[in-house]
N, C-alpha and C positions, 0 to 999 in steps of 0.2 A: 575026665582029666583029674588026676590026684592033686593033693595040696603040694606035694613035692614036685611034680611036674610043672605045676603052675609056677612055683617058685623059681625053678630052673629057667623056665621061659622068660619070666620077669627079670631074672639075673642076666640072661643073654641080652635082652633089650637094654638093660642098664649099662652092661659092658660096651654095647655098640654105641651108646651115647657118651661114654667117658672120654674119648678123644676130642670130641666137641667141647666138652667141659674144660679140658686141658688148654685147648686153643683159646678160650676165654680167659682162663687164668694167665696164660702167657702175655696176652694183651694188657691185662691188669698190671702185670709185672713191668711191662714196658712203659706204662703211664705211672708206675709207682703209686697206684691207687690202694692205699691201705684199707680203706673202708670197703672198697669192692672186693679186695682179696679176702678180707674177714668174712664178708657176706658169702662168698663163693665156697670158702672152706667151711662155714657153718652149714650151708646146704649139703655139701659132701658128707659132713659128719653124720647127719641125720639119714641120708639115703644110703650110705655105705653099708650100715649095719641092717637096715631094712631089706636090702637086696642081697644079703648074705655075703658081703665083702667087708668083714670087720677091720681089715688092714686099712682100707679107704677111710673108714670112720675114725679109727685111732689116729692116723696120720693127720687127717683133717682137724681133728680136735686139738692136737698139738699146735698146728700152724695157726688155727683160729685164736688160740691163747696167746701166741706170739704176737699176732696182729693187734690184740688187745693191750697186752702187758708190755710189749717191746717193739712198738710200730716201726722203730728205726731198723729193726732186723726182719721185718715182714717180707721184704723182696728177697733177701738171701734165703729165708726159710721156704718161701714159696718156690724159688728156683729149685732147691734141692727136692721139694715135694713134687713138682711137675715131673722130674725125671723118675721118681719113685712110682708115681701114678702111671706113668708110661710102662714101666716094668710090671706093676701089678696087673695092668690091663693085658699085657703079653702073656704073663703066666696064666692067669685065669682063662684067657682066650684059648689057650693051648691045653687046658684041662689040668693045669698044674697049681699047686698052692704057692704062696709067697710069704716068706718069713721076714716080716718087717723088722724084727728085733736083731737080725743078723745083717742088717743092711747098714753100712757105714754112714751113708747119707742121713739116714734116720738118727743115728747117734749124734751127727753134726747139728741136726736140727734140735734135738733134745737139749744139747749143750747151750742153746740160745735162751732157754727159759731161765728166769732168775731162780736161784736156789731157794 
């Protein structure tokens, strides 16, 4: 098995686990647990890039930053991020790319960061 084949296999496994991660984040949103949200997005930040999904990593880094610097906006940012993660999962599962920077929800999350 080549390195590229291994990476694709690992990416497929990671994609399969993403819906469970989203369910966990939704539970954290419902309980408004900013510290748990920060930790979940911190983990996604690291794993997204590792498994070849840089959009997951970039989105997670942004939301993690909001959880730290603007905890009162963490639930709003996380809610938008969950919807985006769902769409990223769908796109990659179908073999398509996802353009994070053209997503209006991503722009809304970015507006929550202090200038």
